[in-house]
C-alpha angles and dihedrals in degrees: 000000000000132000125217123194117191109190109194132180091252107021139015122218125198118190133180114214131199118231088263095053104261118139108241098177137358140180131191128199137170116270105239121231093234120065095221093053089047093053091048091051092046092052091048094053094042090058088066088066096044094100092063124089101241117190097193142343131225119198123200114211126189091226140010133325127197124180090349094304124108109239096176124023113188112263093339123102092232118139132177093002110173101217090152095068093048089057096039090056088064104033130040098203139094114296122200128191127203139160112274096231090051090054091047088052091049092057099039094043095043111131093357115134120250125355123336129198116199118200121190117202104197132109084340134351116273130177142197135187124212136175131175090006094302136102109250119233092238088061089079090067096041108111106152093164089072096052112119125238140167113242129164090351092305131110107227143154113263092247090055087057106037111017116113090247091054092051091049090055094047095049097032094234131137094229128029089210088071090069102103107143117112094242090051093049091049089052092049090051092052092051094045092046094057095083101031098087090053091047089053093046095048101037106027094215127183091206134025117198116200107209145160119072090325089060087070090065095035094118090054099055102026090082088066095053119096111269096212100073092113096228135086115260113205140183114237119256090231109019096189100028105043092110098049091050088048087057089059094050092046093050090051092048094049090049090059095049 
């Protein structure tokens, strides 16, 4: 069996996979604001999986990891957080870390022809690039959410314009996926479109998958996006679980290396 841990800015998901990729058990809990509280919560929930024979573990991080320490953790001011030791105390098996958007890309782009860019519109905007079922090296430097654009007479990062959290703030709703009116969907399409030409120019993808919470309403707003982008725009197979399934694929791939 394999364990996937998807640590998000809002929630953390732990899932136990069978060797064939079926989820046998999963638990979700809120990602605490403080790193110490988060690590305590993580250890507590991991203990519930201790009785299972886990071959390897893949951990999705919303940022960067070096030498098993997080050096950048999404929008949180967490530095040098030793997540590795908290997991190693519970499981004596290989543990692999990777950026969450890269793992989402790995799952959503798996077995697709050509090059795939996966964009996740969630707390922020993350991105991953895959080709031939593997994460490309340039994906480690791909941070489209921090690209700068002019919108409504303001200079903002793309994620402050088009992420699900940004839309929730603009429309004063709990969930961006509740935005279903035509005028709202047209606005979403405008905000999402801002960065797409640059994604195409920089990455030369054959397919762009628009994921995260906004992937759940992809079919509603895609009709308002320009049709002349020259790439395929697709809805994710699992809008809210792309990353955790990417953890499974990544763990399997690392095992074969």
